[in-house]
mmCIF file of the N, C-alpha and C atoms, coordinates in Angstrom:
data_MODEL
# 
_entry.id   MODEL 
# 
loop_
_atom_site.group_PDB 
_atom_site.id 
_atom_site.type_symbol 
_atom_site.label_atom_id 
_atom_site.label_alt_id 
_atom_site.label_comp_id 
_atom_site.label_asym_id 
_atom_site.label_entity_id 
_atom_site.label_seq_id 
_atom_site.pdbx_PDB_ins_code 
_atom_site.Cartn_x 
_atom_site.Cartn_y 
_atom_site.Cartn_z 
_atom_site.occupancy 
_atom_site.B_iso_or_equiv 
_atom_site.pdbx_formal_charge 
_atom_site.auth_seq_id 
_atom_site.auth_comp_id 
_atom_site.auth_asym_id 
_atom_site.auth_atom_id 
_atom_site.pdbx_PDB_model_num 
ATOM 1   N N  . MET A 1 1  ? -7.633  -4.015  5.686   1.00 0.00 ? 1  MET A N  1 
ATOM 2   C CA . MET A 1 1  ? -6.452  -4.443  4.971   1.00 0.00 ? 1  MET A CA 1 
ATOM 3   C C  . MET A 1 1  ? -6.538  -3.899  3.547   1.00 0.00 ? 1  MET A C  1 
ATOM 4   N N  . ARG A 1 2  ? -5.384  -3.512  3.057   1.00 0.00 ? 2  ARG A N  1 
ATOM 5   C CA . ARG A 1 2  ? -5.287  -2.990  1.688   1.00 0.00 ? 2  ARG A CA 1 
ATOM 6   C C  . ARG A 1 2  ? -4.209  -3.792  0.963   1.00 0.00 ? 2  ARG A C  1 
ATOM 7   N N  . ALA A 1 3  ? -4.490  -4.164  -0.280  1.00 0.00 ? 3  ALA A N  1 
ATOM 8   C CA . ALA A 1 3  ? -3.538  -4.911  -1.100  1.00 0.00 ? 3  ALA A CA 1 
ATOM 9   C C  . ALA A 1 3  ? -2.949  -3.994  -2.157  1.00 0.00 ? 3  ALA A C  1 
ATOM 10  N N  . GLN A 1 4  ? -1.685  -4.223  -2.439  1.00 0.00 ? 4  GLN A N  1 
ATOM 11  C CA . GLN A 1 4  ? -1.047  -3.524  -3.552  1.00 0.00 ? 4  GLN A CA 1 
ATOM 12  C C  . GLN A 1 4  ? -0.015  -4.455  -4.180  1.00 0.00 ? 4  GLN A C  1 
ATOM 13  N N  . ILE A 1 5  ? 0.235   -4.251  -5.453  1.00 0.00 ? 5  ILE A N  1 
ATOM 14  C CA . ILE A 1 5  ? 1.216   -5.053  -6.179  1.00 0.00 ? 5  ILE A CA 1 
ATOM 15  C C  . ILE A 1 5  ? 2.338   -4.141  -6.628  1.00 0.00 ? 5  ILE A C  1 
ATOM 16  N N  . ASP A 1 6  ? 3.562   -4.558  -6.329  1.00 0.00 ? 6  ASP A N  1 
ATOM 17  C CA . ASP A 1 6  ? 4.748   -3.825  -6.763  1.00 0.00 ? 6  ASP A CA 1 
ATOM 18  C C  . ASP A 1 6  ? 5.030   -4.217  -8.211  1.00 0.00 ? 6  ASP A C  1 
ATOM 19  N N  . SER A 1 7  ? 4.777   -3.316  -9.124  1.00 0.00 ? 7  SER A N  1 
ATOM 20  C CA . SER A 1 7  ? 4.932   -3.612  -10.550 1.00 0.00 ? 7  SER A CA 1 
ATOM 21  C C  . SER A 1 7  ? 6.384   -3.889  -10.937 1.00 0.00 ? 7  SER A C  1 
ATOM 22  N N  . GLU A 1 8  ? 7.324   -3.438  -10.127 1.00 0.00 ? 8  GLU A N  1 
ATOM 23  C CA . GLU A 1 8  ? 8.737   -3.716  -10.394 1.00 0.00 ? 8  GLU A CA 1 
ATOM 24  C C  . GLU A 1 8  ? 9.080   -5.181  -10.102 1.00 0.00 ? 8  GLU A C  1 
ATOM 25  N N  . ARG A 1 9  ? 8.393   -5.778  -9.152  1.00 0.00 ? 9  ARG A N  1 
ATOM 26  C CA . ARG A 1 9  ? 8.665   -7.169  -8.773  1.00 0.00 ? 9  ARG A CA 1 
ATOM 27  C C  . ARG A 1 9  ? 7.791   -8.172  -9.511  1.00 0.00 ? 9  ARG A C  1 
ATOM 28  N N  . CYS A 1 10 ? 6.591   -7.790  -9.919  1.00 0.00 ? 10 CYS A N  1 
ATOM 29  C CA . CYS A 1 10 ? 5.656   -8.724  -10.550 1.00 0.00 ? 10 CYS A CA 1 
ATOM 30  C C  . CYS A 1 10 ? 6.231   -9.214  -11.880 1.00 0.00 ? 10 CYS A C  1 
ATOM 31  N N  . GLN A 1 11 ? 6.208   -10.538 -12.060 1.00 0.00 ? 11 GLN A N  1 
ATOM 32  C CA . GLN A 1 11 ? 6.696   -11.140 -13.303 1.00 0.00 ? 11 GLN A CA 1 
ATOM 33  C C  . GLN A 1 11 ? 5.574   -11.778 -14.122 1.00 0.00 ? 11 GLN A C  1 
ATOM 34  N N  . GLY A 1 12 ? 4.323   -11.630 -13.660 1.00 0.00 ? 12 GLY A N  1 
ATOM 35  C CA . GLY A 1 12 ? 3.186   -12.108 -14.432 1.00 0.00 ? 12 GLY A CA 1 
ATOM 36  C C  . GLY A 1 12 ? 2.899   -13.596 -14.305 1.00 0.00 ? 12 GLY A C  1 
ATOM 37  N N  . HIS A 1 13 ? 3.246   -14.197 -13.184 1.00 0.00 ? 13 HIS A N  1 
ATOM 38  C CA . HIS A 1 13 ? 2.964   -15.623 -12.993 1.00 0.00 ? 13 HIS A CA 1 
ATOM 39  C C  . HIS A 1 13 ? 1.462   -15.899 -12.914 1.00 0.00 ? 13 HIS A C  1 
ATOM 40  N N  . GLY A 1 14 ? 0.679   -14.945 -12.442 1.00 0.00 ? 14 GLY A N  1 
ATOM 41  C CA . GLY A 1 14 ? -0.777  -15.074 -12.432 1.00 0.00 ? 14 GLY A CA 1 
ATOM 42  C C  . GLY A 1 14 ? -1.370  -15.821 -11.258 1.00 0.00 ? 14 GLY A C  1 
ATOM 43  N N  . ARG A 1 15 ? -0.578  -16.169 -10.296 1.00 0.00 ? 15 ARG A N  1 
ATOM 44  C CA . ARG A 1 15 ? -1.115  -16.909 -9.150  1.00 0.00 ? 15 ARG A CA 1 
ATOM 45  C C  . ARG A 1 15 ? -2.103  -16.073 -8.350  1.00 0.00 ? 15 ARG A C  1 
ATOM 46  N N  . CYS A 1 16 ? -1.875  -14.776 -8.265  1.00 0.00 ? 16 CYS A N  1 
ATOM 47  C CA . CYS A 1 16 ? -2.776  -13.921 -7.485  1.00 0.00 ? 16 CYS A CA 1 
ATOM 48  C C  . CYS A 1 16 ? -4.187  -13.966 -8.057  1.00 0.00 ? 16 CYS A C  1 
ATOM 49  N N  . TYR A 1 17 ? -4.323  -13.760 -9.354  1.00 0.00 ? 17 TYR A N  1 
ATOM 50  C CA . TYR A 1 17 ? -5.667  -13.735 -9.926  1.00 0.00 ? 17 TYR A CA 1 
ATOM 51  C C  . TYR A 1 17 ? -6.236  -15.131 -10.148 1.00 0.00 ? 17 TYR A C  1 
ATOM 52  N N  . ASP A 1 18 ? -5.400  -16.160 -10.146 1.00 0.00 ? 18 ASP A N  1 
ATOM 53  C CA . ASP A 1 18 ? -5.929  -17.528 -10.162 1.00 0.00 ? 18 ASP A CA 1 
ATOM 54  C C  . ASP A 1 18 ? -6.522  -17.897 -8.804  1.00 0.00 ? 18 ASP A C  1 
ATOM 55  N N  . LEU A 1 19 ? -5.863  -17.476 -7.727  1.00 0.00 ? 19 LEU A N  1 
ATOM 56  C CA . LEU A 1 19 ? -6.301  -17.830 -6.375  1.00 0.00 ? 19 LEU A CA 1 
ATOM 57  C C  . LEU A 1 19 ? -7.389  -16.913 -5.826  1.00 0.00 ? 19 LEU A C  1 
ATOM 58  N N  . ALA A 1 20 ? -7.373  -15.659 -6.213  1.00 0.00 ? 20 ALA A N  1 
ATOM 59  C CA . ALA A 1 20 ? -8.351  -14.691 -5.700  1.00 0.00 ? 20 ALA A CA 1 
ATOM 60  C C  . ALA A 1 20 ? -8.810  -13.772 -6.832  1.00 0.00 ? 20 ALA A C  1 
ATOM 61  N N  . PRO A 1 21 ? -9.586  -14.318 -7.783  1.00 0.00 ? 21 PRO A N  1 
ATOM 62  C CA . PRO A 1 21 ? -9.955  -13.542 -8.966  1.00 0.00 ? 21 PRO A CA 1 
ATOM 63  C C  . PRO A 1 21 ? -10.858 -12.344 -8.697  1.00 0.00 ? 21 PRO A C  1 
ATOM 64  N N  . ASP A 1 22 ? -11.480 -12.293 -7.526  1.00 0.00 ? 22 ASP A N  1 
ATOM 65  C CA . ASP A 1 22 ? -12.300 -11.126 -7.232  1.00 0.00 ? 22 ASP A CA 1 
ATOM 66  C C  . ASP A 1 22 ? -11.485 -10.027 -6.545  1.00 0.00 ? 22 ASP A C  1 
ATOM 67  N N  . LEU A 1 23 ? -10.230 -10.311 -6.196  1.00 0.00 ? 23 LEU A N  1 
ATOM 68  C CA . LEU A 1 23 ? -9.348  -9.317  -5.583  1.00 0.00 ? 23 LEU A CA 1 
ATOM 69  C C  . LEU A 1 23 ? -8.265  -8.838  -6.548  1.00 0.00 ? 23 LEU A C  1 
ATOM 70  N N  . PHE A 1 24 ? -7.836  -9.731  -7.448  1.00 0.00 ? 24 PHE A N  1 
ATOM 71  C CA . PHE A 1 24 ? -6.735  -9.427  -8.359  1.00 0.00 ? 24 PHE A CA 1 
ATOM 72  C C  . PHE A 1 24 ? -7.128  -9.764  -9.787  1.00 0.00 ? 24 PHE A C  1 
ATOM 73  N N  . GLY A 1 25 ? -6.581  -8.998  -10.712 1.00 0.00 ? 25 GLY A N  1 
ATOM 74  C CA . GLY A 1 25 ? -6.795  -9.244  -12.132 1.00 0.00 ? 25 GLY A CA 1 
ATOM 75  C C  . GLY A 1 25 ? -5.473  -9.142  -12.853 1.00 0.00 ? 25 GLY A C  1 
ATOM 76  N N  . ASP A 1 26 ? -5.536  -9.080  -14.170 1.00 0.00 ? 26 ASP A N  1 
ATOM 77  C CA . ASP A 1 26 ? -4.306  -8.928  -14.949 1.00 0.00 ? 26 ASP A CA 1 
ATOM 78  C C  . ASP A 1 26 ? -4.477  -7.793  -15.949 1.00 0.00 ? 26 ASP A C  1 
ATOM 79  N N  . ASP A 1 27 ? -3.342  -7.218  -16.301 1.00 0.00 ? 27 ASP A N  1 
ATOM 80  C CA . ASP A 1 27 ? -3.369  -6.136  -17.281 1.00 0.00 ? 27 ASP A CA 1 
ATOM 81  C C  . ASP A 1 27 ? -3.233  -6.726  -18.685 1.00 0.00 ? 27 ASP A C  1 
ATOM 82  N N  . ASP A 1 28 ? -3.072  -5.881  -19.675 1.00 0.00 ? 28 ASP A N  1 
ATOM 83  C CA . ASP A 1 28 ? -2.995  -6.325  -21.068 1.00 0.00 ? 28 ASP A CA 1 
ATOM 84  C C  . ASP A 1 28 ? -1.785  -7.203  -21.355 1.00 0.00 ? 28 ASP A C  1 
ATOM 85  N N  . GLU A 1 29 ? -0.777  -7.132  -20.490 1.00 0.00 ? 29 GLU A N  1 
ATOM 86  C CA . GLU A 1 29 ? 0.436   -7.920  -20.692 1.00 0.00 ? 29 GLU A CA 1 
ATOM 87  C C  . GLU A 1 29 ? 0.514   -9.115  -19.745 1.00 0.00 ? 29 GLU A C  1 
ATOM 88  N N  . GLY A 1 30 ? -0.531  -9.334  -18.955 1.00 0.00 ? 30 GLY A N  1 
ATOM 89  C CA . GLY A 1 30 ? -0.571  -10.490 -18.064 1.00 0.00 ? 30 GLY A CA 1 
ATOM 90  C C  . GLY A 1 30 ? -0.006  -10.270 -16.675 1.00 0.00 ? 30 GLY A C  1 
ATOM 91  N N  . TYR A 1 31 ? 0.366   -9.046  -16.369 1.00 0.00 ? 31 TYR A N  1 
ATOM 92  C CA . TYR A 1 31 ? 0.881   -8.746  -15.034 1.00 0.00 ? 31 TYR A CA 1 
ATOM 93  C C  . TYR A 1 31 ? -0.276  -8.520  -14.070 1.00 0.00 ? 31 TYR A C  1 
ATOM 94  N N  . GLY A 1 32 ? -0.061  -8.883  -12.809 1.00 0.00 ? 32 GLY A N  1 
ATOM 95  C CA . GLY A 1 32 ? -1.104  -8.762  -11.805 1.00 0.00 ? 32 GLY A CA 1 
ATOM 96  C C  . GLY A 1 32 ? -1.464  -7.318  -11.494 1.00 0.00 ? 32 GLY A C  1 
ATOM 97  N N  . THR A 1 33 ? -2.741  -7.118  -11.226 1.00 0.00 ? 33 THR A N  1 
ATOM 98  C CA . THR A 1 33 ? -3.244  -5.819  -10.798 1.00 0.00 ? 33 THR A CA 1 
ATOM 99  C C  . THR A 1 33 ? -4.211  -6.042  -9.642  1.00 0.00 ? 33 THR A C  1 
ATOM 100 N N  . VAL A 1 34 ? -4.356  -5.026  -8.830  1.00 0.00 ? 34 VAL A N  1 
ATOM 101 C CA . VAL A 1 34 ? -5.333  -5.066  -7.748  1.00 0.00 ? 34 VAL A CA 1 
ATOM 102 C C  . VAL A 1 34 ? -6.631  -4.490  -8.294  1.00 0.00 ? 34 VAL A C  1 
ATOM 103 N N  . LEU A 1 35 ? -7.726  -5.184  -8.052  1.00 0.00 ? 35 LEU A N  1 
ATOM 104 C CA . LEU A 1 35 ? -9.024  -4.702  -8.517  1.00 0.00 ? 35 LEU A CA 1 
ATOM 105 C C  . LEU A 1 35 ? -9.583  -3.668  -7.552  1.00 0.00 ? 35 LEU A C  1 
ATOM 106 N N  . GLY A 1 36 ? -10.287 -2.705  -8.091  1.00 0.00 ? 36 GLY A N  1 
ATOM 107 C CA . GLY A 1 36 ? -10.901 -1.673  -7.258  1.00 0.00 ? 36 GLY A CA 1 
ATOM 108 C C  . GLY A 1 36 ? -9.871  -0.781  -6.603  1.00 0.00 ? 36 GLY A C  1 
ATOM 109 N N  . ASP A 1 37 ? -10.182 -0.365  -5.384  1.00 0.00 ? 37 ASP A N  1 
ATOM 110 C CA . ASP A 1 37 ? -9.299  0.565   -4.673  1.00 0.00 ? 37 ASP A CA 1 
ATOM 111 C C  . ASP A 1 37 ? -8.270  -0.133  -3.798  1.00 0.00 ? 37 ASP A C  1 
ATOM 112 N N  . GLY A 1 38 ? -8.236  -1.462  -3.850  1.00 0.00 ? 38 GLY A N  1 
ATOM 113 C CA . GLY A 1 38 ? -7.255  -2.219  -3.092  1.00 0.00 ? 38 GLY A CA 1 
ATOM 114 C C  . GLY A 1 38 ? -7.703  -2.629  -1.708  1.00 0.00 ? 38 GLY A C  1 
ATOM 115 N N  . VAL A 1 39 ? -8.851  -2.126  -1.259  1.00 0.00 ? 39 VAL A N  1 
ATOM 116 C CA . VAL A 1 39 ? -9.349  -2.503  0.059   1.00 0.00 ? 39 VAL A CA 1 
ATOM 117 C C  . VAL A 1 39 ? -9.879  -3.936  -0.026  1.00 0.00 ? 39 VAL A C  1 
ATOM 118 N N  . VAL A 1 40 ? -9.367  -4.793  0.846   1.00 0.00 ? 40 VAL A N  1 
ATOM 119 C CA . VAL A 1 40 ? -9.801  -6.189  0.892   1.00 0.00 ? 40 VAL A CA 1 
ATOM 120 C C  . VAL A 1 40 ? -11.079 -6.245  1.730   1.00 0.00 ? 40 VAL A C  1 
ATOM 121 N N  . PRO A 1 41 ? -12.175 -6.720  1.147   1.00 0.00 ? 41 PRO A N  1 
ATOM 122 C CA . PRO A 1 41 ? -13.433 -6.777  1.896   1.00 0.00 ? 41 PRO A CA 1 
ATOM 123 C C  . PRO A 1 41 ? -13.317 -7.679  3.130   1.00 0.00 ? 41 PRO A C  1 
ATOM 124 N N  . GLU A 1 42 ? -14.103 -7.344  4.133   1.00 0.00 ? 42 GLU A N  1 
ATOM 125 C CA . GLU A 1 42 ? -14.121 -8.144  5.353   1.00 0.00 ? 42 GLU A CA 1 
ATOM 126 C C  . GLU A 1 42 ? -14.444 -9.594  5.004   1.00 0.00 ? 42 GLU A C  1 
ATOM 127 N N  . GLY A 1 43 ? -13.686 -10.498 5.581   1.00 0.00 ? 43 GLY A N  1 
ATOM 128 C CA . GLY A 1 43 ? -13.867 -11.911 5.326   1.00 0.00 ? 43 GLY A CA 1 
ATOM 129 C C  . GLY A 1 43 ? -13.030 -12.449 4.183   1.00 0.00 ? 43 GLY A C  1 
ATOM 130 N N  . ARG A 1 44 ? -12.432 -11.575 3.398   1.00 0.00 ? 44 ARG A N  1 
ATOM 131 C CA . ARG A 1 44 ? -11.612 -11.998 2.253   1.00 0.00 ? 44 ARG A CA 1 
ATOM 132 C C  . ARG A 1 44 ? -10.122 -11.924 2.545   1.00 0.00 ? 44 ARG A C  1 
ATOM 133 N N  . GLU A 1 45 ? -9.774  -11.559 3.779   1.00 0.00 ? 45 GLU A N  1 
ATOM 134 C CA . GLU A 1 45 ? -8.369  -11.460 4.159   1.00 0.00 ? 45 GLU A CA 1 
ATOM 135 C C  . GLU A 1 45 ? -7.611  -12.770 3.942   1.00 0.00 ? 45 GLU A C  1 
ATOM 136 N N  . PRO A 1 46 ? -8.196  -13.933 4.287   1.00 0.00 ? 46 PRO A N  1 
ATOM 137 C CA . PRO A 1 46 ? -7.463  -15.186 4.044   1.00 0.00 ? 46 PRO A CA 1 
ATOM 138 C C  . PRO A 1 46 ? -7.115  -15.405 2.570   1.00 0.00 ? 46 PRO A C  1 
ATOM 139 N N  . ASP A 1 47 ? -8.019  -15.010 1.672   1.00 0.00 ? 47 ASP A N  1 
ATOM 140 C CA . ASP A 1 47 ? -7.735  -15.154 0.242   1.00 0.00 ? 47 ASP A CA 1 
ATOM 141 C C  . ASP A 1 47 ? -6.615  -14.218 -0.195  1.00 0.00 ? 47 ASP A C  1 
ATOM 142 N N  . ALA A 1 48 ? -6.606  -13.011 0.337   1.00 0.00 ? 48 ALA A N  1 
ATOM 143 C CA . ALA A 1 48 ? -5.534  -12.064 0.008   1.00 0.00 ? 48 ALA A CA 1 
ATOM 144 C C  . ALA A 1 48 ? -4.196  -12.581 0.522   1.00 0.00 ? 48 ALA A C  1 
ATOM 145 N N  . ARG A 1 49 ? -4.192  -13.138 1.726   1.00 0.00 ? 49 ARG A N  1 
ATOM 146 C CA . ARG A 1 49 ? -2.950  -13.693 2.281   1.00 0.00 ? 49 ARG A CA 1 
ATOM 147 C C  . ARG A 1 49 ? -2.475  -14.906 1.482   1.00 0.00 ? 49 ARG A C  1 
ATOM 148 N N  . LEU A 1 50 ? -3.418  -15.744 1.043   1.00 0.00 ? 50 LEU A N  1 
ATOM 149 C CA . LEU A 1 50 ? -3.072  -16.905 0.230   1.00 0.00 ? 50 LEU A CA 1 
ATOM 150 C C  . LEU A 1 50 ? -2.417  -16.465 -1.078  1.00 0.00 ? 50 LEU A C  1 
ATOM 151 N N  . ALA A 1 51 ? -3.010  -15.483 -1.725  1.00 0.00 ? 51 ALA A N  1 
ATOM 152 C CA . ALA A 1 51 ? -2.443  -14.976 -2.979  1.00 0.00 ? 51 ALA A CA 1 
ATOM 153 C C  . ALA A 1 51 ? -1.052  -14.391 -2.738  1.00 0.00 ? 51 ALA A C  1 
ATOM 154 N N  . ALA A 1 52 ? -0.900  -13.613 -1.680  1.00 0.00 ? 52 ALA A N  1 
ATOM 155 C CA . ALA A 1 52 ? 0.400   -12.998 -1.379  1.00 0.00 ? 52 ALA A CA 1 
ATOM 156 C C  . ALA A 1 52 ? 1.451   -14.055 -1.084  1.00 0.00 ? 52 ALA A C  1 
ATOM 157 N N  . SER A 1 53 ? 1.092   -15.072 -0.330  1.00 0.00 ? 53 SER A N  1 
ATOM 158 C CA . SER A 1 53 ? 2.071   -16.095 0.044   1.00 0.00 ? 53 SER A CA 1 
ATOM 159 C C  . SER A 1 53 ? 2.444   -16.994 -1.129  1.00 0.00 ? 53 SER A C  1 
ATOM 160 N N  . ASN A 1 54 ? 1.608   -17.022 -2.170  1.00 0.00 ? 54 ASN A N  1 
ATOM 161 C CA . ASN A 1 54 ? 1.890   -17.847 -3.340  1.00 0.00 ? 54 ASN A CA 1 
ATOM 162 C C  . ASN A 1 54 ? 2.566   -17.084 -4.468  1.00 0.00 ? 54 ASN A C  1 
ATOM 163 N N  . CYS A 1 55 ? 2.808   -15.810 -4.277  1.00 0.00 ? 55 CYS A N  1 
ATOM 164 C CA . CYS A 1 55 ? 3.498   -15.019 -5.298  1.00 0.00 ? 55 CYS A CA 1 
ATOM 165 C C  . CYS A 1 55 ? 4.989   -15.335 -5.250  1.00 0.00 ? 55 CYS A C  1 
ATOM 166 N N  . PRO A 1 56 ? 5.543   -15.927 -6.322  1.00 0.00 ? 56 PRO A N  1 
ATOM 167 C CA . PRO A 1 56 ? 6.961   -16.288 -6.308  1.00 0.00 ? 56 PRO A CA 1 
ATOM 168 C C  . PRO A 1 56 ? 7.893   -15.090 -6.182  1.00 0.00 ? 56 PRO A C  1 
ATOM 169 N N  . GLU A 1 57 ? 7.445   -13.931 -6.611  1.00 0.00 ? 57 GLU A N  1 
ATOM 170 C CA . GLU A 1 57 ? 8.283   -12.728 -6.570  1.00 0.00 ? 57 GLU A CA 1 
ATOM 171 C C  . GLU A 1 57 ? 8.030   -11.889 -5.327  1.00 0.00 ? 57 GLU A C  1 
ATOM 172 N N  . ARG A 1 58 ? 7.059   -12.300 -4.504  1.00 0.00 ? 58 ARG A N  1 
ATOM 173 C CA . ARG A 1 58 ? 6.672   -11.542 -3.300  1.00 0.00 ? 58 ARG A CA 1 
ATOM 174 C C  . ARG A 1 58 ? 6.313   -10.106 -3.672  1.00 0.00 ? 58 ARG A C  1 
ATOM 175 N N  . ALA A 1 59 ? 5.557   -9.980  -4.762  1.00 0.00 ? 59 ALA A N  1 
ATOM 176 C CA . ALA A 1 59 ? 5.203   -8.660  -5.276  1.00 0.00 ? 59 ALA A CA 1 
ATOM 177 C C  . ALA A 1 59 ? 3.945   -8.080  -4.631  1.00 0.00 ? 59 ALA A C  1 
ATOM 178 N N  . ILE A 1 60 ? 3.210   -8.891  -3.863  1.00 0.00 ? 60 ILE A N  1 
ATOM 179 C CA . ILE A 1 60 ? 1.975   -8.417  -3.240  1.00 0.00 ? 60 ILE A CA 1 
ATOM 180 C C  . ILE A 1 60 ? 2.258   -7.979  -1.819  1.00 0.00 ? 60 ILE A C  1 
ATOM 181 N N  . ASP A 1 61 ? 1.912   -6.757  -1.528  1.00 0.00 ? 61 ASP A N  1 
ATOM 182 C CA . ASP A 1 61 ? 2.035   -6.213  -0.168  1.00 0.00 ? 61 ASP A CA 1 
ATOM 183 C C  . ASP A 1 61 ? 0.645   -6.059  0.406   1.00 0.00 ? 61 ASP A C  1 
ATOM 184 N N  . LEU A 1 62 ? 0.466   -6.547  1.628   1.00 0.00 ? 62 LEU A N  1 
ATOM 185 C CA . LEU A 1 62 ? -0.795  -6.411  2.345   1.00 0.00 ? 62 LEU A CA 1 
ATOM 186 C C  . LEU A 1 62 ? -0.563  -5.473  3.514   1.00 0.00 ? 62 LEU A C  1 
ATOM 187 N N  . LEU A 1 63 ? -1.280  -4.381  3.516   1.00 0.00 ? 63 LEU A N  1 
ATOM 188 C CA . LEU A 1 63 ? -1.091  -3.345  4.530   1.00 0.00 ? 63 LEU A CA 1 
ATOM 189 C C  . LEU A 1 63 ? -2.267  -3.371  5.494   1.00 0.00 ? 63 LEU A C  1 
ATOM 190 N N  . GLU A 1 64 ? -1.966  -3.571  6.755   1.00 0.00 ? 64 GLU A N  1 
ATOM 191 C CA . GLU A 1 64 ? -3.004  -3.544  7.778   1.00 0.00 ? 64 GLU A CA 1 
ATOM 192 C C  . GLU A 1 64 ? -3.384  -2.098  8.012   1.00 0.00 ? 64 GLU A C  1 
ATOM 193 N N  . GLU A 1 65 ? -4.668  -1.838  8.103   1.00 0.00 ? 65 GLU A N  1 
ATOM 194 C CA . GLU A 1 65 ? -5.133  -0.466  8.306   1.00 0.00 ? 65 GLU A CA 1 
ATOM 195 C C  . GLU A 1 65 ? -5.615  -0.286  9.730   1.00 0.00 ? 65 GLU A C  1 
ATOM 196 N N  . GLY A 1 66 ? -5.318  0.883   10.248  1.00 0.00 ? 66 GLY A N  1 
ATOM 197 C CA . GLY A 1 66 ? -5.747  1.404   11.491  1.00 0.00 ? 66 GLY A CA 1 
ATOM 198 C C  . GLY A 1 66 ? -6.006  0.570   12.631  1.00 0.00 ? 66 GLY A C  1 
# 
């Protein structure tokens, strides 16, 4: 699974990095960012889904790989 944040939709609520701080962070203006290369480590998929489902703007996309 790979996570990405649509910067056009993100409004900086911060729920992603509050719920999954090892997967998501914030930039200098408080908008969400994906940490690393966006690959969600095995076993962390539930946390990525929780963060995505709690985003009020639905700015987090989770892409299933292969």
